[in-house]
C-alpha positions in Angstrom: 6.2 24.5 -3.6 3.7 26.0 -5.7 4.5 29.4 -3.7 3.3 28.0 -0.2 5.4 28.9 2.1 7.3 26.8 3.2 7.4 24.8 7.0 11.6 25.0 6.7 14.2 26.9 4.7 17.9 27.2 4.5 19.4 29.8 2.8 23.2 30.4 1.8 23.8 28.2 4.5 27.6 27.9 5.1 29.9 26.2 8.2 33.3 25.8 8.9 35.5 23.7 11.5 39.5 24.8 10.7 40.0 24.3 7.3 37.3 22.0 6.7 33.7 23.8 5.0 31.4 21.3 6.1 28.4 23.2 4.3 29.5 25.7 1.9 26.2 27.8 0.6 23.3 25.2 1.1 19.9 26.5 0.2 16.8 24.2 0.6 13.0 24.3 1.5 10.8 21.7 3.4 7.2 21.9 3.4 4.8 21.3 5.6 3.3 17.7 5.9 5.9 16.6 4.0 7.7 13.9 4.3 11.6 15.5 3.4 14.7 12.6 2.7 18.4 14.5 3.4 21.0 12.3 1.7 24.2 11.7 1.4 27.6 10.2 2.3 29.2 10.3 5.6 30.6 14.1 5.7 28.8 15.0 3.6 27.3 18.0 5.6 23.8 16.5 6.6 24.4 16.7 10.7 26.0 19.9 10.2 22.9 21.4 8.7 20.5 19.7 11.2 22.9 20.4 14.4 22.6 23.9 12.9 19.0 24.0 13.0 18.3 23.1 16.3 20.6 25.4 18.4 23.2 23.0 18.5 25.8 25.1 16.3 25.6 28.5 14.7 26.3 29.1 11.4 28.8 31.0 10.0 26.2 32.2 7.4 22.9 32.5 5.8 19.8 32.1 6.9 17.2 30.3 8.5 13.5 30.6 8.6 10.2 28.5 9.8 7.3 28.9 8.7 9.0 32.1 6.4 10.0 33.8 10.0 13.6 34.3 9.8 14.5 32.3 12.9 18.0 31.6 14.9 17.9 29.7 17.9 21.2 29.4 20.5 20.5 26.4 22.3 18.9 23.1 21.9 15.6 24.2 24.1 15.2 27.5 21.8 14.5 25.2 18.7 12.7 22.5 20.7 10.3 25.5 22.1 9.4 26.5 18.4 8.3 22.8 17.8 11.9 21.6 15.8 13.2 18.3 17.2 16.0 16.0 16.4 16.2 12.2 17.4 20.0 11.1 16.8 21.3 8.0 15.1 22.7 7.1 18.2 20.3 7.8 21.2 21.9 9.8 24.2 20.2 8.5 27.4 21.0 8.4 31.2 20.9 5.0 31.3 20.4 4.7 35.2 16.9 6.5 34.9 14.1 4.9 34.0 12.3 5.4 30.4 9.8 7.9 31.6 12.0 9.9 33.5 15.1 9.9 30.0 11.7 10.7 27.7 10.9 14.0 29.8 13.9 15.2 31.1 14.0 19.1 30.7 10.1 18.7 30.2 9.1 17.2 33.2 5.6 17.8 34.3 5.0 19.5 37.3 2.9 19.8 40.0 2.4 23.5 41.8 5.7 24.9 42.4 8.9 22.9 41.0 8.0 19.8 42.1 7.6 16.7 39.6 4.4 15.1 39.0 6.0 11.8 39.1 2.2 9.7 38.7 1.8 12.4 35.3 5.0 11.6 34.1 4.3 7.7 34.0 0.8 7.8 32.5 1.8 10.6 30.1 5.3 8.0 29.0 3.4 5.1 29.0 0.4 6.5 26.2 3.2 8.1 23.7 4.7 4.8 23.8 1.4 3.0 23.3 0.8 6.2 20.2 4.5 4.1 18.8 2.8 0.3 19.4 5.9 -0.5 21.8 5.2 -2.5 24.9 7.8 -1.0 26.8 7.3 -0.5 30.6 8.5 3.7 31.3 9.5 2.3 34.7 12.3 0.0 33.0 15.7 0.8 33.5 17.2 2.5 30.0 21.0 0.5 30.3 18.6 -2.7 30.5 17.5 -1.7 26.7 18.1 -3.4 23.5 19.1 -0.6 20.6 16.5 -0.8 18.7 14.2 -0.2 21.8 16.4 3.2 23.1 15.7 4.2 19.6 11.8 3.8 21.0 12.8 6.0 23.5 14.1 8.6 21.7 11.2 8.4 19.4 9.1 8.6 22.4 11.0 12.0 23.9 10.5 13.8 20.6 6.6 13.3 21.2 7.3 14.4 24.4 8.9 17.3 23.3 6.0 18.6 20.7 7.9 18.2 17.7 4.7 19.7 15.7 6.4 21.8 13.0 9.6 20.1 11.9 11.3 16.6 13.6 14.7 15.2 12.1 15.0 11.4 12.0 18.4 10.8 11.4 18.6 6.5 10.6 15.8 5.8 12.8 15.6 1.9 11.6 19.0 1.3 11.5 18.2 -0.6 14.6 15.0 -1.5 14.3 13.3 -4.7 12.6 10.8 -4.5 10.1 8.3 -4.9 12.0 9.1 -1.9 14.1 10.3 0.4 10.8 6.7 0.1 9.9 5.2 1.0 13.3 7.5 3.9 13.1 6.7 5.0 9.4 3.0 4.8 10.9 3.5 7.2 13.5 5.9 9.4 10.5 2.5 9.5 8.2 0.2 10.7 10.6 2.6 13.1 11.3 2.5 14.5 8.0 -1.1 14.2 8.1 -1.1 16.8 10.5 1.1 19.1 9.3 4.8 18.4 10.5 7.5 18.3 8.4 9.5 15.1 8.9 13.1 15.3 7.8 14.6 11.6 7.4 18.3 10.9 6.9 19.1 7.5 6.0 21.6 5.2 4.1 18.7 2.6 3.8 17.6 4.0 0.5 14.9 0.9 -0.8 13.4 1.5 2.8 12.0 4.7 1.5 10.4 3.7 -1.2 6.5 4.9 -0.8 7.1 7.3 2.4 9.5 10.0 0.8 7.6 12.4 -1.1 11.1 14.8 -1.7 14.8 14.3 -1.5 17.2 16.7 -1.5 21.4 15.3 -2.0 24.5 16.9 -0.5 27.7 16.3 -1.2 31.0 17.6 0.5 28.8 20.2 1.8 27.2 21.3 -1.1 23.3 21.0 -2.4 23.4 19.2 -5.3 19.9 18.2 -5.9 16.2 18.5 -4.6 13.5 15.9 -6.6 10.4 14.4 -6.1 10.7 11.2 -4.9 9.0 9.2 -7.4 10.8 10.8 -10.4 14.3 9.2 -9.1 15.4 5.5 -9.4 18.1 4.0 -6.6 21.3 4.5 -8.9 19.7 8.6 -9.4 19.8 8.8 -6.2 23.6 7.1 -5.3 25.0 9.1 -8.4 24.0 11.9 -7.0 25.9 11.1 -3.6 28.3 9.9 -4.3 29.5 11.5 -7.6 30.2 8.2 -9.7 27.8 4.7 -9.7 28.2 2.3 -6.6 28.6 -1.3 -6.8 26.7 -2.4 -3.6 27.7 -6.1 -4.3 30.6 -7.0 -5.7 31.4 -10.0 -7.0 33.7 -12.0 -4.2 35.9 -14.8 -4.2 33.9 -17.6 -1.9 35.7 -20.1 0.5 36.7 -23.8 -1.0 34.4 -25.7 0.8 36.9 -27.9 1.6 39.2 -25.5 3.6 40.1 -26.3 7.3 37.4 -25.0 10.1 38.8 -22.1 12.0 36.3 -21.3 14.7 33.9 -24.5 16.1 31.4 -23.6 18.1 29.2 -26.9 20.2 26.3 -26.0 23.0 26.6 -22.6 23.5 24.7 -21.3 25.9 23.3 -18.7 28.2 20.3 -19.1 30.5 17.5 -16.8 29.2 19.0 -15.6 26.5 20.2 -18.5 23.9 20.2 -22.4 23.8 22.4 -25.0 22.2 24.3 -22.8 19.8 26.5 -25.0 17.1 27.8 -23.7 14.0 31.2 -23.7 12.2 32.9 -21.2 10.0 36.1 -22.0 8.0 39.0 -20.2 6.9 38.8 -17.3 4.1 34.6 -18.0 4.9 32.3 -15.6 5.4 29.3 -16.9 7.2 26.3 -14.7 7.9 24.3 -14.5 11.1 20.4 -13.1 10.4 17.9 -12.6 13.4 15.4 -9.8 14.2 16.0 -7.8 16.8 15.8 -9.9 19.9 16.5 -13.0 18.3 19.7 -13.2 20.9 22.4 -12.9 17.3 25.3 -10.2 19.4 23.9 -11.8 23.1 25.8 -14.9 20.9 29.0 -12.7 19.5 29.4 -11.2 23.1 29.4 -15.1 25.0 32.1 -15.6 21.9 33.9 -12.6 22.7 34.4 -13.1 26.8 31.9 -10.2 27.6 29.0 -12.5 28.4 31.0 -15.9 28.8 28.1 -19.2 28.5 27.0 -21.3 30.9 27.7 -23.9 28.9 29.4 -25.2 25.4 32.5 -25.3 23.6 34.6 -23.5 21.4 38.1 -24.4 19.5 40.3 -22.5 16.9 42.1 -24.3 14.9 41.2 -26.8 16.9 42.3 -25.9 20.3 39.8 -25.4 22.7 39.3 -22.1 24.2 37.5 -20.7 26.9 35.7 -18.0 26.0 36.0 -16.1 29.6 37.4 -12.8 29.0 37.9 -10.1 26.3 41.8 -10.6 27.2 41.8 -14.6 26.6 40.0 -14.4 23.5 41.9 -12.1 22.5 45.3 -13.5 23.1 43.7 -17.0 21.1 42.9 -14.8 18.1 39.3 -13.9 17.8 38.6 -9.8 17.3 34.8 -8.2 17.8 33.4 -5.2 16.1 30.3 -4.3 18.3 26.5 -3.2 16.8 27.0 -0.1 19.3 30.3 1.2 18.1 29.8 4.7 20.2 29.9 3.0 23.7 32.2 0.0 23.1 33.8 0.5 20.1 35.6 3.7 20.6 37.2 6.2 22.7 35.5 8.9 21.5 37.4 11.4 22.8 40.9 9.9 22.5 43.1 10.2 19.3 42.1 8.3 15.9 46.4 7.1 17.1 45.5 5.9 20.3 41.9 4.3 19.3 43.8 2.3 16.7 46.7 1.0 19.2 44.4 -0.1 21.4 44.2 -3.7 21.1 48.4 -4.1 20.8 50.2 -1.8 23.0 52.4 -4.4 24.6 53.8 -5.4 20.6 54.1 -1.1 20.6 56.6 -1.0 24.0 59.6 -2.5 25.0 60.2 -3.0 28.5 56.5 -1.5 29.4 57.6 2.4 27.8 55.4 2.7 24.8 57.6 3.6 21.5 56.4 5.7 20.0 57.5 5.9 16.5 55.8 2.6 16.3 52.0 3.6 17.4 52.6 6.6 15.0 53.6 4.5 12.1 50.7 1.7 12.5 48.1 4.6 12.9 49.5 6.2 9.8 49.4 2.5 8.1 46.0 2.0 9.4 44.5 5.5 8.0 46.3 4.3 4.4 45.1 0.4 4.5 41.3 1.3 5.4 41.0 4.6 3.2 40.4 6.4 6.8 39.2 10.5 5.7 41.2 12.2 8.7 43.0 15.1 9.5 45.6 13.2 11.0 46.5 11.0 13.5 45.9 12.9 16.2 42.6 13.9 15.1 39.9 12.9 17.9 37.3 10.2 17.0 34.7 12.1 17.5 35.2 14.8 14.5 35.6 11.6 12.2 32.1 11.0 10.1 30.1 7.3 11.1 32.0 5.6 8.1 35.2 6.7 9.4 34.5 5.7 13.0 33.7 2.5 11.9 36.9 1.9 9.7 38.9 3.0 12.4 36.9 0.3 15.3 38.2 -2.5 12.2 41.3 -1.1 12.6 41.9 -1.5 16.0 41.0 -5.3 16.0 42.8 -6.1 12.1 46.4 -5.0 14.4 45.7 -8.2 16.4 45.8 -10.0 12.7 42.7 -11.9 14.0 42.2 -15.8 12.3 38.6 -15.1 13.2 36.2 -11.6 12.8 33.3 -11.0 14.6 31.4 -9.0 13.2 27.7 -7.3 14.6 26.1 -5.0 11.8 29.4 -3.2 10.3 27.8 -1.1 8.2 24.9 0.0 10.7 24.6 4.0 10.0 27.2 4.3 6.8 26.6 5.5 3.9 27.3 3.6 0.2 30.5 4.5 -0.2 32.0 3.4 3.2 29.6 0.4 3.4 31.2 -0.8 -0.4 34.7 -0.4 0.9 34.0 -2.2 5.1 32.6 -5.0 2.3 35.8 -4.9 0.3 37.5 -5.2 3.4 35.8 -7.9 4.9 35.9 -9.6 1.7 40.1 -9.2 1.6 40.3 -10.3 4.8 38.4 -13.2 3.7 40.5 -13.8 0.7 43.7 -13.9 3.0 41.9 -17.1 5.4 40.5 -15.3 7.7 36.8 -16.8 9.0 34.1 -14.4 9.6 31.4 -14.0 11.2 29.1 -10.9 10.0 25.7 -10.6 12.0 23.7 -8.3 9.8 20.0 -7.2 9.6 20.4 -5.9 6.4 19.1 -8.6 4.3 20.9 -7.7 0.4 24.0 -7.4 2.7 23.7 -10.6 4.5 23.2 -12.3 0.8 26.0 -10.2 -1.1 28.5 -11.2 1.5 27.7 -14.5 2.7 29.1 -18.2 1.9 26.0 -19.8 4.1 23.6 -17.9 6.1 22.6 -18.6 9.5 19.4 -17.6 11.1 18.5 -16.9 14.9 15.3 -16.6 16.6 13.7 -16.9 20.4 17.5 -17.8 20.8 17.8 -20.6 18.9 19.3 -21.2 15.2 15.8 -22.3 13.1 17.5 -22.5 10.1 21.3 -23.1 8.3 21.0 -22.0 4.5 23.3 -22.6 1.6 24.2 -19.8 -0.7 22.9 -21.1 -3.1 19.1 -21.7 -1.4 19.6 -17.9 0.4 16.9 -16.5 -0.3 15.3 -13.1 1.0 11.8 -15.4 1.7 13.4 -17.9 2.6 15.5 -16.1 5.6 12.9 -14.0 6.1 9.9 -17.1 6.7 12.8 -18.8 8.9 13.4 -15.4 11.0 9.8 -14.5 11.7 8.0 -17.7 11.5 6.9 -20.3 14.6 7.1 -22.8 12.0 10.5 -22.5 11.2 11.6 -23.5 14.9 10.1 -26.9 14.5 11.4 -27.3 11.0 14.8 -26.6 12.4 14.8 -28.7 15.2 13.2 -31.7 12.5 16.5 -31.0 11.0 
């Protein structure tokens, strides 16, 4: 820092929840006009630190300084008034209000008196979205937006709240396409140039190169390292985060080409969303499905699971025709679906781990319609052991778990039905490198036991490492199909983004 006063400084910050120490005397400094990465495994204390700085939680001990002045915020509103704003990984919005109303919630422009100046609100919302180079209409209902679009609304909300001192971004690119990521990085660089300190929490280490000035790492609630980003390799950062070397692309036994077809999809269509989708997944095979935001990948998975029944097409599982008319019907056929949005679609956050894990098999755990608690507890405990879920116990609320452990709970819930086909939509979205490696190992083990896996991911290294074959979607169609030998990052990305890929696939 060369003796200059840091924009943000925390000294000996400590926080405990019951017997769990979330932060252990953490001290670090963030310079004005810098991009600072705050890294660590899920549960390392990053989110707790951000919540304390932004007024969501009080510290047990320690001191917070902004521009050298001691501060303690009793609420997020106080922090915002001081120019400190956080954009979290899972946007919390009002789905039945429009984009502009969500952007200005709590900071509405007003006329004389208490009346909201709606014309000014929509005009200013449009300006903010243009700053982000987003084409979102401010009058659109939030319920109609994709996960990636929701993230841009959150960014616009942070700008509306004048985050001119410190802006925290929690996994900002997890739901964004490469093009959207570049647009966001351009905005971050502009904010850095005006003196704002931008603190990024991310598990996508490869994206931070060239953007971040300084890296700080937390592990088990303690600060273990701060160093200039250009002096660190990705391996250095991973070792600091987890205290060991992590193999992020462990080899796996790939499916035999003569294995029986477990899932067959032919001519699947949903007008205006996707058209003429066809592919097969064999027993023990992991088929990757890649595409940019809006390509239709998630919608195909939802149609296969009966969430949005297709208008045309056929689906067979182990040669038997099935009609994807409802999730209940597809679950009975042996198909499970782990959704991209685990918070809203995969879990009931206020329920315990036990209730979430057993939700799909209550009938099996009951006798004469009465739930049998010993069986329920046994399944929950077995899931904790099998998936290495870090929790205080079976009755812990899922909301209290880290992102990686919540994802394991979603997996456990669907593995309880012993699926023959598993659809995974962004299974490592927003989880750390250690948890990511564990999820990959779980998926590889399921494939080794004969489960057919459709892996939908926007993480190209993940697709490359895990897949036997790769399907590429663009504009609601499968535009390319690569064998493992032919799948390269350049070829996959070219197929996903290039208009020529559609005609090439059609000719094939």
